[in-house]
C-alpha positions in Angstrom: 109.4 111.0 106.9 111.4 108.9 104.9 108.9 105.5 106.4 110.2 102.6 104.6 110.1 99.3 105.2 112.1 96.8 103.3 110.3 94.2 104.9 106.6 94.1 106.7 108.0 93.3 110.6 107.0 93.7 113.8 110.1 94.2 115.7 110.3 94.1 119.9 111.6 97.7 120.4 113.3 100.6 118.4 116.7 98.5 118.2 120.3 99.5 119.1 123.3 99.0 116.9 125.7 97.0 119.6 127.3 94.1 119.9 126.8 91.2 122.4 130.0 90.3 125.2 131.8 87.3 124.8 130.8 83.9 126.8 133.8 84.4 129.2 132.5 88.3 130.2 128.7 86.6 130.0 129.7 84.3 133.1 131.7 86.6 135.0 129.0 89.0 134.8 126.1 86.8 135.4 127.7 85.9 139.1 128.3 89.2 139.7 124.7 90.4 138.4 122.1 88.4 139.7 119.2 87.3 137.2 117.0 89.0 139.5 118.9 91.6 141.7 117.0 92.6 144.7 118.3 95.9 144.5 116.5 96.7 141.6 113.1 96.3 143.3 111.5 99.2 145.4 109.7 96.5 148.2 107.9 99.7 149.9 105.0 99.6 146.8 103.3 96.5 146.9 103.2 94.3 144.0 99.5 93.9 143.8 99.1 97.6 143.9 101.6 98.6 140.8 103.7 95.8 140.0 106.3 97.9 137.6 107.3 100.2 140.3 107.4 97.1 142.7 109.8 95.1 140.2 111.7 98.1 138.8 111.6 100.9 141.2 114.8 100.6 142.7 116.2 100.1 139.3 114.6 103.4 138.0 116.0 105.5 141.1 119.7 104.3 140.8 119.5 104.8 136.9 118.4 108.5 136.3 118.4 109.3 132.1 121.9 110.4 131.1 121.8 114.1 130.0 122.2 112.6 126.1 118.9 110.6 126.1 115.6 110.9 126.5 115.1 107.8 127.9 116.7 104.8 129.6 115.6 101.5 130.2 117.0 97.8 130.2 117.8 98.4 126.2 119.5 101.3 126.5 121.7 100.0 129.6 122.4 97.0 127.4 123.4 99.2 124.5 125.9 101.5 126.7 127.4 97.9 127.8 128.0 96.8 124.2 128.7 100.4 122.3 132.0 99.9 124.4 132.4 96.6 122.5 131.4 98.3 119.2 134.0 101.0 119.7 137.1 98.7 119.7 136.6 97.5 117.2 135.7 100.6 114.9 139.0 102.0 116.7 141.4 99.5 115.6 140.2 99.9 111.9 140.1 103.6 112.5 144.1 103.1 114.0 145.3 101.1 111.0 146.8 101.7 108.1 144.3 99.4 106.2 144.7 98.1 102.4 142.2 100.3 100.0 138.8 98.6 99.2 139.2 96.6 102.3 135.9 96.7 105.0 138.7 97.8 107.5 139.4 100.8 105.5 136.1 101.4 104.9 135.2 101.7 108.6 138.2 103.3 109.5 138.3 105.9 106.7 134.8 106.6 107.6 134.8 107.1 111.2 137.8 109.2 110.7 136.4 111.6 108.4 133.3 111.7 111.2 135.6 112.8 113.7 137.9 115.2 111.8 135.7 118.3 113.0 138.6 120.4 111.7 138.1 119.3 108.0 134.4 119.4 108.3 134.3 123.0 109.7 136.6 123.9 106.5 134.6 122.3 103.8 131.6 123.9 104.9 128.7 123.3 102.5 131.2 122.5 99.5 130.9 118.9 99.5 127.1 119.4 98.5 127.6 121.8 95.8 126.7 119.3 93.0 123.3 118.8 94.8 122.6 123.1 95.4 123.8 123.4 91.6 121.1 120.9 90.5 118.6 122.3 92.4 119.3 126.0 91.2 119.6 124.7 87.5 115.9 123.6 88.0 113.6 125.4 85.7 110.3 123.2 84.6 108.3 120.8 86.5 109.7 118.1 84.9 113.3 119.3 86.4 111.5 119.0 89.4 110.8 115.4 88.9 114.1 114.6 87.5 115.5 116.1 91.0 112.9 113.9 92.7 114.1 110.6 91.3 118.0 111.9 91.9 117.0 113.1 95.9 115.4 109.3 96.0 118.6 107.4 95.1 120.6 109.5 98.0 118.1 109.2 100.9 116.8 112.5 100.8 112.8 113.5 101.8 110.9 113.3 98.6 106.9 113.4 98.6 106.9 110.0 97.7 109.4 107.2 98.4 110.3 103.8 96.3 111.7 100.9 97.6 111.4 96.8 97.1 109.6 94.5 99.4 107.9 91.2 98.7 104.6 91.5 97.0 101.9 91.1 99.9 100.2 88.2 98.4 102.7 86.9 96.3 105.7 86.6 99.1 107.6 84.4 97.0 108.2 87.7 94.6 109.9 91.1 95.1 107.8 94.0 93.5 108.4 97.8 93.3 106.4 99.3 96.2 105.6 103.5 96.0 104.5 105.1 99.4 103.8 108.6 101.0 106.5 110.6 102.6 107.5 114.2 102.1 107.1 115.4 105.7 110.2 116.3 108.2 107.7 116.1 111.3 107.4 112.3 112.2 103.8 112.2 111.8 101.3 114.0 110.0 99.3 114.7 113.2 101.8 117.2 114.1 100.9 119.1 111.1 96.9 118.9 111.9 96.7 118.4 115.4 94.7 121.6 116.5 95.3 121.4 120.1 98.3 123.9 122.0 100.7 121.6 122.1 100.7 120.8 118.2 100.5 124.9 117.4 103.6 125.6 119.7 105.5 122.5 118.0 104.8 123.9 114.5 105.8 127.0 115.5 108.9 125.9 116.7 109.7 123.5 113.7 109.1 126.7 111.3 111.6 128.8 113.7 113.9 125.9 113.3 113.4 125.7 109.1 114.1 129.4 109.1 117.3 129.0 111.0 118.6 126.2 108.9 117.7 128.3 105.8 119.7 131.5 107.5 123.1 129.1 107.8 122.4 128.2 104.3 123.1 132.0 103.7 119.4 133.3 103.3 118.9 136.7 105.0 116.8 136.9 107.9 113.4 137.5 105.8 114.1 135.1 102.9 114.9 132.6 105.5 111.6 133.3 107.1 109.6 133.4 103.7 111.5 129.8 102.8 110.5 128.1 106.1 106.6 129.4 105.7 106.8 127.7 101.8 108.1 124.3 103.5 105.7 124.2 106.3 102.9 124.9 103.4 103.7 122.1 101.3 104.3 119.5 104.2 101.0 120.5 105.5 99.3 120.2 102.3 100.8 116.6 101.9 100.1 115.9 105.6 96.3 116.3 104.9 96.6 114.4 102.2 98.6 111.1 104.3 97.1 107.7 105.3 97.1 107.8 109.3 100.0 105.9 111.4 96.9 103.9 112.5 95.7 103.1 108.8 98.8 102.4 107.5 99.2 99.2 110.4 96.2 97.6 107.9 97.9 95.9 105.1 94.6 95.6 103.2 94.6 99.3 102.9 98.1 99.7 102.0 98.0 96.9 99.2 96.8 98.4 95.9 98.7 96.8 93.2 99.2 97.6 89.7 101.3 98.3 87.0 102.9 101.3 84.8 99.6 102.1 83.3 97.5 101.7 86.7 100.3 104.1 88.0 100.0 106.6 85.4 96.0 107.0 85.6 96.3 107.6 89.4 99.1 110.1 89.0 99.1 111.2 85.2 101.1 114.2 85.4 104.3 112.6 86.8 106.5 110.9 84.2 106.6 107.7 85.8 108.8 106.0 82.9 111.6 108.9 83.0 111.3 108.6 87.1 111.7 104.9 87.1 114.3 105.3 84.5 116.5 107.5 86.5 116.3 105.4 89.4 117.3 102.4 87.7 114.0 99.9 87.6 111.9 98.6 85.3 108.5 98.3 87.2 106.2 95.2 86.5 103.8 94.9 89.3 103.9 98.4 91.3 102.1 98.6 95.0 101.2 101.9 95.5 100.6 102.4 99.4 98.3 105.6 99.8 97.1 106.4 96.1 94.6 109.3 97.6 98.1 111.0 98.8 99.5 109.9 95.3 96.8 111.8 93.9 97.5 115.0 96.0 101.4 114.9 95.0 100.2 114.3 91.3 98.5 118.0 91.8 101.1 119.6 93.6 103.6 119.0 90.5 101.0 120.6 88.7 100.1 123.5 90.8 102.8 124.7 93.2 105.4 127.1 91.6 108.6 125.6 90.1 110.4 128.4 92.9 108.5 126.9 95.8 109.8 123.2 94.8 113.1 124.6 94.7 112.8 125.6 97.9 111.4 122.5 99.0 114.7 120.5 97.8 117.2 123.2 99.6 115.3 122.1 102.7 115.4 118.5 102.1 119.2 118.4 101.5 119.9 120.5 104.2 118.1 118.5 106.7 118.8 115.0 105.5 122.4 116.0 105.8 122.6 118.4 109.0 123.8 116.0 111.2 127.3 115.4 109.1 128.0 118.8 108.6 129.6 121.6 110.5 129.1 122.7 113.8 126.2 125.4 113.4 123.8 122.6 111.6 124.8 119.7 113.9 123.8 121.7 116.8 120.7 124.0 115.8 119.6 120.0 114.2 119.8 118.7 117.9 118.6 121.5 119.3 114.7 121.1 117.5 114.8 116.9 117.0 116.6 116.3 120.2 115.7 119.2 122.7 112.8 120.3 121.5 111.0 117.0 120.3 112.4 114.4 122.7 113.2 117.0 125.7 117.2 115.8 125.3 119.6 117.9 127.1 122.7 117.4 125.7 124.4 115.7 122.3 126.0 112.5 122.7 129.7 112.4 122.5 130.7 112.7 118.5 132.4 109.3 118.7 129.0 108.0 119.7 127.4 109.6 116.5 129.7 109.3 114.0 129.7 105.3 115.4 126.3 105.2 114.8 126.5 106.3 111.6 129.3 104.1 110.1 127.3 101.3 111.8 124.1 102.4 110.1 126.1 102.4 106.9 128.1 99.0 106.8 126.0 97.2 109.6 126.0 93.7 108.6 130.2 94.0 107.9 130.8 95.4 111.3 128.2 92.4 112.6 130.1 89.8 110.6 133.8 91.0 112.4 131.8 90.7 116.3 130.2 87.3 115.8 133.8 86.3 114.7 134.5 87.0 118.2 131.7 87.1 120.6 129.1 85.0 119.3 129.1 81.8 121.7 127.5 78.9 119.8 126.0 77.3 123.4 124.0 80.4 123.3 122.5 79.4 120.0 121.6 75.8 120.9 120.2 76.7 124.2 117.7 79.3 122.2 116.8 77.0 119.2 115.5 74.6 122.6 113.2 77.4 123.6 111.7 78.6 120.6 110.6 74.8 120.1 109.1 74.4 123.3 107.7 77.6 123.1 106.0 76.4 119.9 104.7 73.6 121.4 102.9 75.8 124.1 101.6 78.1 121.6 100.2 74.7 119.4 98.6 73.4 122.4 96.7 77.1 123.6 95.6 76.9 120.0 93.8 73.4 120.2 92.6 74.3 123.4 90.4 78.0 122.4 87.3 77.9 123.3 86.5 81.1 120.8 88.0 79.3 117.7 86.5 77.0 115.6 88.3 73.9 113.9 88.5 74.9 110.9 90.6 78.1 111.8 92.6 75.8 114.6 93.7 74.1 111.2 95.1 76.7 109.6 96.4 78.3 112.6 98.4 75.2 113.5 99.7 75.1 109.9 100.7 78.7 110.4 102.5 77.8 113.6 104.4 74.9 112.2 105.7 76.4 109.4 107.3 79.6 111.0 110.8 79.8 110.4 113.5 80.8 112.6 116.6 82.7 112.8 119.3 82.7 116.1 122.9 84.5 115.9 123.4 85.7 112.5 123.0 85.2 108.7 124.4 81.8 107.1 125.5 84.1 103.8 126.8 87.8 104.8 126.4 91.3 102.7 128.8 91.9 100.1 130.3 95.1 100.7 133.1 95.5 97.8 130.7 97.9 95.8 130.4 100.5 98.2 133.1 103.0 97.9 134.4 105.1 100.8 136.8 107.7 99.7 139.2 110.3 102.0 137.1 113.4 100.7 134.6 114.5 103.4 132.4 112.6 105.8 129.0 113.6 104.3 129.9 112.4 100.8 131.0 109.1 102.3 127.5 109.2 104.5 125.9 109.7 101.0 127.4 107.0 99.0 126.2 104.6 101.7 123.0 105.6 101.2 123.0 105.0 97.7 124.5 101.8 97.7 121.9 100.7 100.5 119.1 102.0 98.0 120.5 100.3 94.8 121.1 97.7 97.2 117.3 97.1 98.0 116.3 98.1 94.5 118.2 95.4 92.2 115.7 92.9 94.3 113.0 94.2 92.1 111.5 91.7 89.7 113.4 88.5 91.1 112.9 86.3 94.0 112.7 86.8 97.6 116.0 85.7 99.3 114.7 83.7 102.1 118.5 83.6 103.7 118.2 87.3 104.2 118.2 89.0 107.2 116.6 92.6 108.2 118.5 93.2 111.6 122.2 92.8 112.0 123.9 90.7 114.7 124.4 93.7 116.9 121.0 94.7 117.0 119.5 94.5 120.7 116.1 93.8 119.3 114.2 90.9 117.4 111.3 90.6 114.9 108.9 88.5 113.0 108.5 88.8 109.2 105.0 88.6 108.1 106.0 88.1 104.4 108.4 85.5 105.4 106.5 83.8 108.3 109.6 83.9 110.2 110.9 85.1 114.0 114.3 86.4 113.8 116.7 87.0 116.8 120.2 88.8 116.1 123.1 87.8 118.5 123.5 90.4 120.8 120.0 90.1 122.3 121.1 86.6 123.6 122.7 88.3 127.0 121.3 89.6 130.2 118.6 91.0 130.9 116.7 88.6 128.1 119.4 85.4 128.2 121.1 84.3 131.1 123.6 81.3 130.2 123.8 80.0 133.7 120.4 81.5 134.5 117.3 79.5 136.1 114.5 78.6 133.8 112.1 80.8 135.6 114.0 84.0 134.4 115.0 82.9 130.8 111.4 82.0 130.2 110.0 84.9 131.7 112.5 87.2 129.6 114.1 85.7 126.7 111.1 83.0 126.4 108.5 85.7 126.6 110.5 87.7 124.1 110.2 84.5 121.5 106.3 84.5 122.2 105.7 87.8 121.7 107.6 87.3 118.2 105.6 84.1 117.5 102.3 85.9 118.0 102.8 88.7 116.0 101.9 85.9 113.0 98.4 85.9 114.9 98.0 89.5 115.9 95.1 91.8 114.4 97.7 92.3 111.6 99.6 89.3 111.2 96.6 87.1 111.4 95.7 88.5 108.0 99.1 86.6 106.9 99.2 82.8 105.8 101.5 80.1 106.5 103.4 81.3 103.1 103.3 84.9 104.0 100.8 85.8 101.6 98.1 88.4 102.2 95.4 85.6 102.6 92.0 85.8 105.0 92.1 82.2 106.1 89.4 83.1 108.8 85.9 82.3 109.0 84.2 85.0 109.3 82.5 84.3 113.0 86.0 83.4 114.2 87.8 86.9 113.0 84.4 88.5 115.0 85.3 86.9 117.9 89.0 87.9 117.5 88.0 91.4 117.2 86.0 91.5 119.6 88.3 90.0 122.7 91.3 92.3 121.0 89.0 95.3 121.3 89.3 94.8 125.0 92.7 95.3 125.1 92.6 98.2 122.8 89.9 99.9 126.1 92.4 99.3 128.8 95.4 100.7 126.8 93.1 103.9 126.1 92.9 104.3 129.9 96.3 105.1 130.6 97.8 108.2 130.8 100.8 108.9 128.6 101.9 111.7 131.3 100.7 111.7 134.6 100.7 115.6 134.6 98.5 115.4 131.2 95.6 114.6 129.7 97.3 112.7 126.7 96.1 109.0 126.8 97.9 105.7 125.4 96.5 105.1 121.8 95.0 101.1 122.4 94.6 100.7 118.8 98.0 102.1 117.6 99.8 99.6 119.7 97.5 96.9 119.7 100.0 94.2 117.6 102.4 94.9 120.2 99.8 94.6 123.0 98.7 91.5 121.5 102.1 90.2 121.1 103.3 91.0 125.0 99.9 89.5 126.5 100.2 86.0 124.1 104.2 86.1 124.5 103.6 85.9 128.6 100.6 83.1 128.6 102.8 81.3 125.9 106.2 81.7 127.8 104.5 80.8 131.3 103.1 77.4 129.6 106.5 76.4 128.0 107.8 77.0 131.7 105.6 74.7 133.3 106.1 72.3 130.7 109.6 72.2 130.9 110.7 72.7 133.5 111.2 71.3 137.4 112.0 74.0 138.9 110.2 74.4 142.4 112.2 75.9 145.0 112.6 79.9 146.0 115.5 81.7 145.1 116.3 84.6 147.4 112.6 84.1 149.2 110.9 84.3 145.4 109.5 81.3 144.1 109.9 79.9 140.4 106.2 81.9 139.1 107.3 85.0 140.9 110.9 85.2 139.5 109.1 84.7 136.3 107.1 87.7 136.5 109.8 89.8 137.9 112.1 88.9 135.2 109.8 90.2 132.6 108.8 93.1 134.4 112.9 93.7 134.6 113.0 94.0 130.6 110.8 97.1 130.7 112.4 99.1 133.4 112.5 102.3 131.8 112.4 106.1 132.8 111.7 108.3 130.1 111.1 112.4 129.5 108.0 113.8 129.1 108.2 115.2 125.7 110.0 111.5 124.6 106.9 110.1 126.1 104.7 112.5 124.4 106.3 112.1 121.0 106.0 108.0 121.0 102.5 108.3 121.9 101.9 109.7 117.9 104.7 107.6 116.1 105.7 104.6 118.5 103.1 101.1 118.1 104.7 100.1 121.3 103.2 101.2 124.7 105.5 102.8 127.3 107.5 100.6 129.5 105.6 100.9 132.3 102.7 99.7 130.6 104.0 97.2 129.2 104.3 95.9 132.4 100.7 96.7 134.4 98.4 96.1 131.0 99.1 92.4 130.0 99.8 91.2 133.8 96.4 92.5 134.7 95.1 90.0 132.7 96.6 86.9 133.6 95.2 84.4 136.5 98.9 82.9 136.7 99.8 86.1 138.0 97.3 87.0 140.3 98.0 83.3 141.8 101.9 84.1 142.0 101.4 87.8 143.9 98.0 86.8 145.7 96.0 89.5 143.3 92.6 89.9 145.0 89.4 92.6 144.0 90.1 96.1 145.0 93.9 96.0 144.3 94.8 97.8 141.6 96.7 95.3 139.4 92.9 93.6 139.9 90.8 93.8 136.9 87.3 91.5 137.1 87.4 88.3 134.8 84.5 89.9 132.3 86.9 92.9 132.2 90.1 90.7 131.2 91.5 90.2 127.5 91.8 86.4 126.8 93.0 86.1 122.9 96.3 83.5 122.9 
C-alpha cells in the first residue's frame, strides 16, 4: 500500500490523465451538445424527491458501465474523449524514428516495448533477475534492511516508505517524511474487519497470492505456505497502522524529529545506512506514524529472515505484475479488477500501456499537449471566475453569524493569500535524466519509478519550489494544497461538462464555478482550516469558534452517515472520512451561487429552466455516475469522496436557494427541516 503524498492536497476526485480538446473542436461540440442536455434528465422523477435521478436519470440509462470499468460518470466520459487525443500524440512518437534521448524517443520506445507482447512473453521473469538475486542473497536482518532501501527506490511496497514534502509547520522548507506502508490491500480494515465480506475477501486474497507464487515457480504447497506468510506479516502491520480517518488529521501525522529521535523510535533499524542507500542526508524528519514504526522495528528483530525473503518476493512480483507476461497480468486483474472492483474485462492493452507511459512522463506529455490544445481565452475566463468566487467567499466570511471577528480577520487574510494556477506550469519538468532503453518494458517502468523517487528525494533540505505543479495539465481534476495555500486547475478540466467557453453563466457557475469554490473551501474544511495563510500547520482559531465549527461539521457527518453505500446492503457511508470533501461541496455550491448572483444579469429561461435551475442541473450533471456494487463498497473504505449520487443529494438538501429554485417543501425527500441542515461556509 503505497500512500505517498508529495504534497498534502485535496483533489476534486480520483484523477484521469488525458488532454483537452482544441478550441475549434470545443465550439463544435458545444453547439452539438447543449450545456444542459434534456435527454440527460428523467422527468418521470420529481426533482423534489430525488434530484440526482431527475437530473441524471436519462444519462445513467444511456451510459451503462463499460465492461472494462468499475464505474462510469461524467469524469470518465470526459476521460474517454480525451484519451483518444493522448493516443494520437503517443502513437506519433511510437511510429517515428526519434533521436535517442529526446522525449519523443522515450515515449515511443517505452510504449512500443509495452505493446510488444511477444517479447514480453519470451523474456518472462528474466528482466527481474537482479532483484530476485538480491532477495536470494539475504542472510541476516542487516541484509533485510539493505533490501528495504533498494526496494524503496524502485517503488516496491515495503513496511515503511520515504518521501520529501514541506514541513507542515515550516512550509517554505522540504524535509524528510517517513510513513506507514507494507500492505497490498488498499486499507487496513480489509485485514482487521470481522464481517463476512472482509473474511471472504481475505481468503480470496490469500488464494491470489498463492497463485502468483505458483506463477513464479513454487509448487502448490510452498505457494500456499508463502501466501499465508505474506498474509500474516501484512496483518501484523495492519493492526499497528493508523486508520485512514486518523491519517486525515495533520496534527496526528506531524511528529517531527531528527536522526537521533528516529533511532529512539525504531532502534533496531540502521537508519544511517538506510538513508545512505537511498541517497539522503536527513536533518529534520517527520515520522507520520511513530507507533507503526515501533512495530516494524520489532518485526525486523523477530520475523525470521526467511519470511522477509518471502515478503520481498511477493512485493517484487505484485509491483511488476501488470508489466509482465500474460499469466501474471491476468491473475493480477482477476483479483484487483474483478474481485475488488467488479470489473468484467481488462482495458485494451493500448490503454493500459499508454496510462503507464503517461504516469512515467506525465509532464513531458503535458507539455506536448498544451502546445496544441490549450486555448488562452479559457485561462483568462477562468481567472475571472476565480476572482469572482474569492469575492463571494469573502462576503460570506464577513457575514458569518457563528464566527467571531478575530477568527474572521485571519480567515479573510488566508483567503486573500490563496494562490491560483490555471492550465499548465510556467516551468516544465526536465526529463533528460530519465533513462529509457530498448531492452524490456518492465525495466523501463522501474527506471521511471527510480527517476521519480530521485526527483522527489533531491528536494530534501531545500526551499519549496512554489512554481511546481502536482498534477499534469492533461489530468481531469483540480486540487487545493494546504502547505502552498493554492488552488490548481489543470487544462483538461476546462472543457464540458465543467467549463463551456460559449455557455451561459448559470451553467458555468454551477459546474466549474462550484469546482473553484470547492477547492477554495478546502482551505477552510475540517483539516484545511488548521493551516494558516502561509501554509503552516498553525491554530489561528479561537477556541469558541473552533467548537462552533466542529458542531456544525458534525451535522454534515450525521447526514452522510445515513446514506447506504449499496441499496441492498447494510453498509453506510462514512461521513467522518468524507467530511472534508462534503464541506468543500457544500461550500463550493454556496460560494458559486453567490458569485453567480453577483456577477450575472441572466434572468430568462432556457429550455424552460430558470437560471437558478440551470445552475443546479449543471452541478448535478458533473456527478452523473453509474458504479458497480463492489466498487462502491471498496470506495466506502478507501475514498475520502462520497459516491456521486450523494455528492448531488447530500449538499443540496442544505440549501435554501435550491429549495426556492425547485419549490421543495416539507414532506419532500429533498427537504430537511431547518434545524437539521448544515450551515458552515
